[in-house]
DOTI-459273 format. One record per residue: residue in one letter; x, y, z of N, C-alpha, C, O in turn. Coordinates in pm, whole numbers, padded with zeros to 5 digits, always signed. Layout:
BEGIN
AXYZXYZXYZXYZ/...
//
This chain:
BEGIN
M+01348-01615-00574+01356-01476-00533+01250-01396-00606+01239-01402-00728/L+01174-01321-00530+01066-01239-00585+01097-01091-00569+01165-01050-00475/V+01047-01012-00662+01051-00867-00651+00908-00815-00656+00830-00854-00743/D+00874-00728-00562+00745-00659-00564+00763-00538-00655+00830-00441-00619/A+00703-00543-00773+00727-00441-00875+00654-00310-00849+00672-00214-00925/H+00571-00303-00744+00501-00178-00715+00442-00186-00575+00349-00263-00550/C+00497-00107-00484+00440-00101-00348+00460+00039-00292+00546+00115-00337/H+00379+00071-00192+00386+00201-00126+00439+00180+00016+00375+00115+00098/L+00556+00235+00041+00622+00218+00171+00624+00346+00252+00687+00353+00357/T+00556+00447+00203+00548+00575+00271+00400+00610+00286+00314+00545+00227/G+00372+00713+00364+00232+00752+00382+00179+00712+00518+00249+00648+00596/S+00056+00749+00545-00001+00733+00679-00026+00588+00717-00040+00558+00836/H-00032+00496+00619-00062+00356+00650+00056+00284+00714+00039+00177+00772/L+00177+00342+00703+00296+00272+00748+00391+00373+00811+00452+00454+00741/A+00403+00368+00944+00493+00459+01013+00637+00432+00971+00672+00320+00934/A+00718+00536+00976+00856+00524+00929+00931+00413+01002+01014+00345+00943/D+00901+00394+01131+00972+00291+01207+00918+00150+01183+00969+00054+01239/Q+00814+00139+01098+00760+00007+01065+00811-00045+00931+00787-00162+00897/V+00878+00037+00854+00919-00002+00720+01015-00121+00725+00995-00220+00655/E+01119-00111+00806+01218-00217+00813+01155-00349+00859+01189-00455+00807/T+01064-00342+00956+00996-00462+01005+00910-00525+00896+00908-00647+00879/T+00840-00441+00822+00756-00488+00713+00840-00555+00605+00802-00661+00554/L+00952-00495+00572+01039-00553+00469+01106-00680+00520+01131-00771+00441/A+01135-00688+00648+01192-00811+00704+01093-00926+00690+01133-01039+00659/R+00965-00899+00713+00863-01004+00695+00858-01047+00550+00844-01166+00520/A+00870-00951+00460+00870-00985+00317+00990-01071+00280+00976-01169+00207/R+01106-01035+00329+01227-01112+00298+01215-01255+00350+01265-01349+00288/A+01147-01271+00462+01125-01406+00516+01037-01489+00424+01039-01612+00431/Q+00959-01422+00338+00875-01491+00240+00944-01506+00106+00884-01553+00009/G+01071-01468+00098+01146-01480-00026+01136-01360-00117+01175-01367-00234/V+01086-01248-00067+01075-01125-00145+01195-01038-00110+01206-00989+00002/T+01283-01018-00205+01408-00949-00174+01425-00817-00247+01523-00746-00223/G+01333-00782-00333+01340-00655-00404+01207-00584-00402+01101-00647-00401/F+01213-00450-00402+01092-00369-00387+01105-00242-00469+01202-00168-00455/I+01006-00217-00555+00997-00088-00622+00898-00004-00542+00777-00025-00549/A+00950+00092-00467+00867+00182-00385+00825+00300-00471+00905+00355-00547/V+00698+00338-00458+00638+00432-00554+00594+00560-00484+00529+00556-00380/G+00630+00673-00544+00584+00802-00497+00462+00850-00573+00445+00819-00691/T+00377+00925-00504+00251+00968-00564+00237+01120-00578+00147+01167-00648/D+00322+01194-00514+00328+01339-00531+00469+01385-00496+00554+01300-00469/L+00495+01513-00494+00632+01559-00474+00683+01524-00335+00794+01473-00321/D+00603+01551-00231+00646+01518-00094+00668+01369-00078+00768+01326-00020/D+00575+01290-00129+00586+01145-00117+00708+01094-00194+00776+01001-00149/S+00734+01153-00308+00850+01112-00387+00980+01142-00313+01076+01065-00321/R+00985+01253-00240+01103+01282-00159+01124+01171-00056+01236+01125-00036/A+01015+01130+00010+01024+01025+00112+01066+00892+00051+01146+00819+00111/V+01013+00860-00066+01048+00735-00133+01196+00736-00173+01265+00635-00156/L+01244+00847-00224+01384+00855-00262+01475+00836-00141+01580+00772-00152/D+01436+00889-00028+01514+00870+00094+01523+00722+00129+01630+00673+00165/L+01411+00650+00120+01413+00506+00148+01505+00433+00052+01585+00348+00092/A+01493+00466-00076+01569+00395-00179+01719+00415-00164+01798+00328-00200/T+01757+00530-00112+01900+00555-00095+01955+00497+00034+02076+00490+00052/R+01866+00455+00125+01910+00402+00254+01896+00252+00270+01976+00191+00340/I+01796+00191+00207+01761+00052+00236+01797-00037+00118+01744-00018+00009/P+01887-00133+00137+01923-00224+00029+01801-00299-00024+01715-00341+00052/G+01796-00315-00155+01686-00388-00217+01566-00303-00252+01475-00349-00321/V+01564-00177-00203+01454-00085-00235+01500+00009-00345+01602+00077-00331/Q+01425+00014-00454+01448+00108-00562+01321+00191-00579+01215+00156-00525/A+01331+00301-00652+01224+00400-00651+01158+00421-00786+01218+00403-00892/S+01031+00462-00778+00956+00516-00890+00894+00645-00840+00814+00644-00746/L+00930+00756-00901+00887+00887-00852+00800+00958-00954+00831+00960-01073/G+00691+01016-00906+00604+01087-00997+00484+01148-00927+00478+01152-00804/V+00391+01194-01007+00267+01256-00958+00150+01173-01009+00123+01168-01129/H+00082+01109-00916-00034+01023-00941-00147+01106-01002-00157+01225-00975/P-00232+01044-01084-00344+01121-01139-00434+01185-01033-00492+01291-01059/H-00446+01124-00915-00523+01188-00809-00464+01324-00770-00536+01415-00730/E-00332+01335-00783-00261+01456-00741-00225+01546-00859-00148+01641-00843/A-00279+01516-00976-00239+01590-01097-00267+01739-01087-00199+01819-01152/K-00364+01778-01007-00395+01920-00990-00279+01997-00928-00276+02120-00934/T-00183+01926-00867-00067+01993-00806+00046+02015-00906+00146+02079-00872/W+00032+01964-01029+00141+01975-01126+00167+02120-01163+00074+02197-01185/S+00293+02155-01168+00334+02292-01204+00475+02287-01259+00542+02185-01246/P+00522+02395-01321+00661+02397-01365+00760+02374-01251+00865+02311-01271/E+00728+02423-01133+00816+02405-01018+00821+02259-00975+00928+02207-00943/V+00706+02192-00975+00701+02049-00943+00781+01971-01047+00860+01883-01013/A+00761+02004-01173+00832+01934-01281+00983+01948-01265+01057+01852-01284/A+01028+02068-01230+01172+02092-01216+01231+02013-01100+01336+01951-01116/E+01165+02014-00985+01219+01940-00871+01212+01791-00894+01306+01718-00862/L+01100+01744-00950+01087+01602-00978+01196+01557-01076+01255+01451-01060/G+01220+01638-01177+01322+01603-01274+01458+01587-01211+01534+01498-01250/G+01489+01670-01114+01616+01657-01044+01625+01528-00965+01729+01461-00966/M+01518+01492-00897+01519+01368-00818+01526+01245-00906+01588+01145-00870/L+01464+01253-01022+01460+01137-01111+01597+01099-01166+01617+00988-01215/S+01690+01190-01159+01824+01160-01209+01905+01073-01115+02011+01023-01152/D+01856+01053-00993+01927+00967-00897+01930+00824-00949+01829+00775-01000/P+02044+00754-00938+02053+00618-00991+01964+00516-00922+01941+00408-00977/S+01913+00546-00802+01822+00453-00735+01680+00463-00790+01595+00383-00753/V+01655+00560-00876+01522+00578-00935+01517+00503-01067+01593+00531-01160/R+01426+00406-01074+01416+00320-01192+01301+00358-01285+01304+00326-01404/F+01199+00427-01232+01079+00457-01310+01032+00599-01286+01064+00660-01184/V+00957+00651-01381+00886+00778-01369+00739+00747-01347+00676+00683-01432/G+00685+00791-01236+00545+00766-01203+00529+00714-01061+00630+00687-00995/E+00405+00699-01009+00308+00653-01104+00232+00771-01162+00197+00867-01093/T+00208+00760-01289+00136+00862-01362+00035+00793-01452+00045+00673-01477/G-00061+00867-01498-00162+00809-01585-00294+00881-01571-00299+01002-01550/L-00402+00805-01582-00537+00862-01574-00623+00780-01479-00617+00657-01479/D-00702+00849-01400-00800+00783-01313-00931+00859-01323-00950+00963-01259/W-01020+00806-01406-01149+00870-01425-01257+00806-01339-01375+00840-01350/H-01217+00713-01253-01313+00650-01161-01343+00744-01045-01459+00771-01016/Y-01241+00794-00981-01259+00884-00866-01261+01030-00907-01330+01111-00845/G-01184+01067-01010-01184+01205-01056-01138+01304-00950-01196+01412-00938/L-01035+01269-00874-00989+01357-00768-00911+01477-00822-00890+01575-00750/S-00868+01468-00946-00817+01585-01018-00895+01595-01149-00937+01493-01204/P-00916+01717-01199-00989+01733-01326-00920+01655-01438-00799+01635-01437/R-00999+01610-01534-00944+01528-01642-00837+01603-01722-00737+01543-01762/D-00857+01731-01745-00757+01803-01822-00626+01815-01745-00519+01812-01804/A-00635+01829-01612-00513+01834-01530-00443+01698-01530-00320+01691-01535/Q-00521+01591-01526-00462+01458-01533-00388+01437-01665-00275+01388-01666/E-00451+01476-01774-00388+01457-01904-00261+01542-01915-00160+01496-01968/R-00266+01664-01865-00149+01752-01873-00031+01694-01795+00081+01691-01845/A-00056+01648-01674+00050+01591-01591+00101+01460-01651+00221+01430-01645/F+00011+01382-01708+00048+01255-01769+00141+01278-01888+00247+01217-01898/R+00101+01366-01978+00184+01393-02095+00320+01449-02054+00422+01412-02111/A+00320+01537-01955+00445+01598-01911+00540+01492-01855+00661+01498-01877/Q+00485+01397-01781+00571+01294-01722+00621+01194-01827+00732+01142-01813/I+00542+01168-01928+00593+01085-02039+00711+01156-02105+00813+01093-02134/R+00698+01284-02128+00807+01360-02191+00931+01364-02102+01044+01357-02150/L+00908+01375-01972+01020+01374-01877+01090+01238-01880+01213+01232-01879/A+01012+01131-01882+01070+00997-01890+01153+00981-02016+01262+00924-02012/K+01103+01031-02128+01178+01021-02253+01307+01103-02247+01410+01060-02299/A+01302+01220-02185+01422+01303-02174+01528+01235-02089+01648+01251-02114/L+01485+01160-01987+01577+01095-01895+01610+00952-01936+01704+00892-01882/G+01535+00898-02030+01558+00760-02072+01519+00658-01967+01582+00553-01956/K+01414+00688-01890+01369+00594-01787+01226+00549-01818+01146+00628-01868/P+01193+00421-01787+01058+00371-01816+00953+00431-01724+00983+00491-01621/L+00828+00412-01764+00712+00470-01696+00642+00369-01607+00640+00250-01635/M+00584+00420-01499+00497+00341-01412+00355+00397-01431+00325+00508-01387/I+00270+00318-01498+00139+00369-01542+00025+00320-01454+00011+00201-01426/H-00057+00417-01412-00183+00392-01343-00296+00424-01440-00299+00532-01498/T-00387+00331-01458-00504+00360-01540-00627+00298-01477-00627+00179-01443/R-00731+00378-01460-00857+00327-01408-00973+00400-01474-00980+00523-01472/S-01061+00322-01531-01181+00374-01598-01146+00469-01712-01226+00555-01747/A-01027+00454-01769-00986+00539-01881-00897+00461-01975-00790+00509-02012/P-00937+00341-02016-00846+00258-02095-00809+00317-02230-00691+00321-02266/E-00908+00363-02305-00880+00414-02439-00797+00543-02433-00703+00560-02510/A-00833+00632-02342-00759+00758-02330-00615+00733-02287-00523+00798-02336/T-00595+00639-02196-00458+00607-02151-00374+00558-02268-00263+00607-02289/L-00426+00463-02343-00351+00409-02456-00327+00515-02562-00218+00522-02620/Q-00427+00598-02589-00413+00701-02691-00301+00798-02656-00221+00834-02742/I-00293+00839-02529-00188+00932-02488-00052+00866-02495+00045+00928-02540/L-00042+00741-02452+00085+00669-02463+00131+00661-02608+00249+00679-02638/E+00037+00634-02697+00070+00624-02839+00109+00760-02896+00208+00772-02967/E+00030+00863-02865+00056+00996-02920+00189+01053-02872+00258+01124-02946/E+00225+01022-02748+00348+01077-02690+00472+00992-02718+00582+01026-02674/G+00454+00883-02791+00569+00800-02824+00630+00730-02704+00752+00721-02692/A+00545+00682-02614+00594+00617-02493+00667+00486-02521+00736+00433-02434/D+00652+00435-02641+00726+00313-02677+00877+00336-02675+00954+00240-02673/A+00919+00462-02677+01062+00492-02673+01125+00454-02539+01244+00426-02532/V+01043+00454-02432+01096+00420-02299+01028+00298-02237+01082+00235-02146/R+00910+00265-02287+00832+00151-02235+00793+00174-02089+00792+00288-02043/G+00763+00070-02017+00723+00084-01878+00633-00027-01832+00626-00133-01894/I+00563-00002-01722+00476-00100-01657+00333-00049-01656+00307+00065-01617/I+00239-00133-01700+00098-00109-01669+00077-00173-01533+00059-00295-01522/H+00079-00091-01430+00077-00146-01295-00065-00186-01255-00163-00128-01302/C-00072-00285-01168-00202-00337-01121-00294-00364-01239-00406-00311-01245/F-00249-00444-01332-00323-00466-01454-00466-00510-01423-00488-00608-01351/S-00562-00436-01478-00703-00465-01448-00792-00451-01571-00912-00429-01559/E-00731-00462-01689-00806-00449-01813-00821-00585-01881-00808-00689-01816/D-00849-00585-02011-00874-00710-02081-00763-00737-02183-00665-00663-02191/R-00780-00844-02260-00678-00884-02355-00659-00780-02466-00547-00759-02512/A-00767-00716-02509-00754-00616-02615-00665-00500-02570-00581-00453-02646/F-00684-00455-02447-00598-00350-02391-00455-00401-02382-00361-00331-02419/A-00438-00523-02333-00304-00580-02316-00228-00584-02448-00109-00554-02452/I-00296-00621-02555-00229-00631-02686-00173-00496-02727-00059-00488-02774/R-00250-00389-02711-00201-00256-02749-00087-00210-02658+00008-00147-02705/A-00097-00241-02529+00011-00206-02437+00139-00282-02470+00248-00226-02468/L+00125-00410-02500+00240-00491-02539+00303-00439-02667+00425-00439-02682/D+00220-00395-02761+00271-00340-02886+00356-00215-02863+00443-00183-02943/L+00329-00145-02754+00408-00027-02717+00532-00065-02637+00610+00023-02598/G+00552-00194-02614+00668-00240-02539+00648-00245-02389+00744-00267-02315/F+00524-00225-02343+00499-00222-02200+00490-00363-02141+00461-00461-02209/Y+00517-00368-02011+00506-00491-01933+00376-00484-01852+00329-00375-01818/L+00320-00600-01821+00194-00608-01747+00223-00661-01607+00277-00771-01591/S+00187-00583-01507+00215-00622-01368+00086-00662-01300-00010-00586-01294/F+00085-00785-01247-00036-00841-01188-00031-00829-01036+00070-00858-00972/S-00143-00786-00982-00157-00765-00838-00246-00873-00778-00273-00975-00842/G-00290-00850-00655-00379-00945-00588-00507-00971-00664-00574-01071-00638/I-00543-00884-00758-00664-00906-00839-00656-01041-00910-00759-01105-00933/A-00536-01084-00946-00520-01211-01017-00557-01331-00932-00573-01442-00984/T-00570-01310-00801-00613-01420-00712-00764-01423-00693-00816-01515-00629/F-00835-01324-00748-00980-01316-00730-01049-01399-00839-01033-01371-00957/K-01122-01497-00801-01181-01590-00896-01275-01522-00996-01289-01568-01109/K-01339-01413-00955-01434-01346-01044-01366-01247-01140-01432-01193-01229/A-01236-01225-01123-01164-01132-01212-01122-01206-01338-01002-01223-01364/E-01219-01250-01415-01193-01342-01527-01105-01279-01635-01015-01346-01687/A-01129-01153-01668-01050-01090-01775-00904-01077-01735-00814-01105-01815/V-00880-01036-01611-00742-01021-01563-00673-01156-01557-00557-01169-01597/R-00743-01257-01508-00684-01390-01498-00656-01449-01637-00559-01523-01656/D-00742-01417-01732-00718-01460-01870-00588-01402-01923-00507-01473-01984/V-00567-01273-01900-00445-01210-01948-00323-01264-01874-00217-01284-01935/A-00336-01288-01744-00224-01342-01666-00182-01479-01718-00063-01513-01716/A-00277-01558-01765-00246-01690-01819-00188-01682-01960-00108-01767-01999/W-00227-01580-02035-00195-01571-02178-00073-01487-02212-00004-01516-02309/A-00045-01384-02135+00055-01284-02171+00193-01346-02193+00227-01446-02131/P+00273-01287-02283+00408-01338-02308+00490-01348-02180+00486-01259-02096/A+00563-01457-02165+00637-01481-02042+00740-01374-02014+00774-01348-01898/D+00791-01310-02119+00895-01209-02099+00839-01069-02077+00913-00971-02082/R+00706-01061-02054+00644-00929-02033+00558-00924-01907+00478-00832-01892/I+00573-01018-01817+00487-01018-01698+00569-00988-01573+00686-01022-01563/L+00501-00923-01478+00557-00889-01348+00451-00915-01242+00334-00934-01274/V+00493-00915-01116+00397-00928-01006+00424-00816-00905+00537-00770-00890/E+00319-00774-00838+00326-00663-00743+00221-00680-00636+00132-00765-00645/T+00233-00595-00533+00126-00592-00433+00038-00468-00446-00082-00476-00421/D+00095-00354-00484+00028-00224-00470-00006-00201-00323-00101-00129-00291/A+00073-00262-00234+00051-00243-00090+00045-00094-00057+00126-00015-00107/P-00051-00055+00029-00133-00136+00120-00268-00177+00063-00356-00221+00138/F-00285-00164-00068-00415-00191-00131-00421-00332-00188-00318-00396-00209/L-00543-00380-00213-00568-00500-00294-00493-00625-00246-00428-00693-00325/A-00504-00654-00120-00439-00775-00067-00493-00899-00139-00613-00909-00163/P-00406-00993-00172-00450-01114-00241-00518-01211-00147-00505-01202-00025/V-00593-01306-00205-00639-01421-00129-00512-01493-00080-00423-01517-00161/P-00500-01529+00047-00603-01542+00150-00617-01422+00244-00679-01434+00350/Y-00560-01306+00207-00566-01188+00294-00657-01080+00239-00652-00965+00282/R-00740-01116+00144-00828-01018+00080-00909-00941+00184-00965-01000+00276/G-00913-00810+00168-00987-00725+00261-00902-00673+00375-00947-00587+00451/K-00780-00723+00389-00691-00677+00493-00585-00585+00434-00576-00570+00312/T-00506-00523+00520-00401-00436+00472-00294-00519+00401-00242-00616+00456/N-00263-00480+00280-00165-00553+00201-00023-00511+00240-00003-00400+00290/E+00073-00598+00218+00213-00565+00241+00300-00643+00143+00255-00744+00089/P+00423-00598+00120+00505-00657+00014+00524-00808+00022+00536-00873-00081/G+00528-00864+00142+00547-01008+00154+00436-01089+00090+00455-01206+00058/F+00319-01027+00073+00205-01100+00017+00215-01119-00134+00131-01186-00193/V+00317-01061-00197+00332-01079-00342+00351-01227-00376+00323-01268-00488/R+00399-01306-00282+00418-01449-00309+00286-01516-00345+00284-01609-00425/F+00175-01470-00286+00045-01532-00314-00002-01497-00455-00061-01581-00524/T+00024-01374-00498-00007-01338-00636+00080-01417-00732+00032-01466-00835/A+00208-01431-00699+00299-01507-00785+00254-01652-00797+00259-01710-00905/E+00212-01711-00687+00166-01850-00690+00040-01863-00775+00024-01961-00848/A-00051-01765-00766-00174-01769-00845-00144-01756-00994-00201-01829-01075/V-00054-01664-01030-00019-01646-01171+00052-01770-01224+00028-01812-01337/A+00139-01828-01142+00208-01950-01183+00109-02063-01210+00122-02137-01307/E+00010-02075-01122-00092-02179-01141-00171-02155-01270-00198-02249-01345/L-00207-02030-01295-00280-01998-01418-00199-02033-01542-00255-02072-01645/R-00068-02018-01533+00019-02043-01648+00069-02186-01655+00132-02226-01753/G+00042-02265-01549+00082-02404-01547+00232-02424-01532+00289-02517-01589/I+00295-02335-01454+00439-02347-01431+00466-02345-01281+00381-02299-01204/P+00581-02394-01236+00614-02388-01093+00628-02243-01045+00670-02156-01121/S+00594-02218-00921+00602-02082-00868+00745-02031-00866+00768-01911-00882/L+00842-02120-00847+00982-02077-00851+01021-02028-00990+01098-01933-01003/K+00968-02091-01092+00992-02046-01229+00931-01909-01253+00992-01823-01317/L+00811-01888-01200+00745-01759-01215+00827-01650-01145+00842-01540-01198/A+00879-01681-01026+00961-01584-00954+01085-01549-01035+01123-01432-01044/E+01147-01649-01093+01269-01628-01170+01243-01540-01292+01317-01446-01318/L+01138-01571-01367+01117-01497-01491+01069-01354-01465+01106-01263-01539/T+00988-01332-01360+00943-01195-01333+01058-01108-01282+01064-00989-01313/T+01148-01167-01206+01266-01092-01161+01354-01058-01281+01405-00947-01292/R+01373-01153-01369+01453-01130-01490+01387-01024-01579+01456-00942-01639/N+01254-01026-01586+01183-00927-01667+01203-00786-01613+01224-00692-01690/L+01197-00771-01482+01215-00639-01423+01356-00588-01449+01376-00469-01476/E+01452-00676-01439+01590-00636-01467+01605-00593-01612+01675-00495-01641/A+01540-00664-01705+01549-00628-01847+01485-00492-01874+01532-00417-01959/L+01379-00460-01800+01308-00336-01825+01379-00216-01766+01394-00114-01834/C+01424-00227-01641+01473-00106-01573+01613-00118-01516+01664-00023-01458/G+01677-00235-01532+01811-00251-01480+01817-00293-01335+01926-00304-01278/W+01701-00318-01275+01702-00364-01136+01775-00497-01126+01758-00584-01212/A+01857-00513-01024+01929-00638-01003+01929-00669-00854+01916-00578-00773/P+01944-00797-00817+01937-00835-00676+02033-00758-00586+02006-00740-00467/S+02145-00712-00641+02242-00641-00560+02210-00493-00546+02279-00422-00473/S+02105-00446-00616+02074-00302-00613+02031-00259-00474+02001-00141-00453/
//
């Protein structure tokens, strides 16, 4: 049994009437759990609706760094209310993205720090996005005491040095389709090396489809290919990898097959 630790089931890429069909295809591949992720207030509302209606879907709600410019006291208040729902397992995705810079860096940092504090107030782990800002991401996590709640470095795309500091903060490393790319040597090194009790697998659907679907629209059922690649890198059976990543997610956020 596999769990997709990070996927997007809302938004323009997937019509509302396609969600159940998409998840049925995933279940046919042995994927029975899904952490659906919100990226802004409206998207988080939609994700929460899915999580409260569809068995096996749990939520991560937050404001993505691309949308950090929308952060306000009003957003914080409404998001805080939604995060108290028991189907919500994570706060985020939040973090820093200095590659695209779709929100100013100061706005990204402000929203990031605020969401870490919100996670600590609620006692829920974080869903972290980081791109082209490794040192700043780690520094903020350290300064804000994010080790109190831990969380996921989603779509892990950094190196072993970054991984060590994230692990020291109690974070888990979630591997996406990037782990199937032969040229992604640093990511594959970490996937092979990381502690067995700190690894997860995800799709980040609809992005970053794994080999053999690279370049196509990703979907939750494809997490099996990432899981098989990580299992091969670690020299263990894919069923063992599925078991330990599911157990890891349950240890981090309380997700269970019956959720």
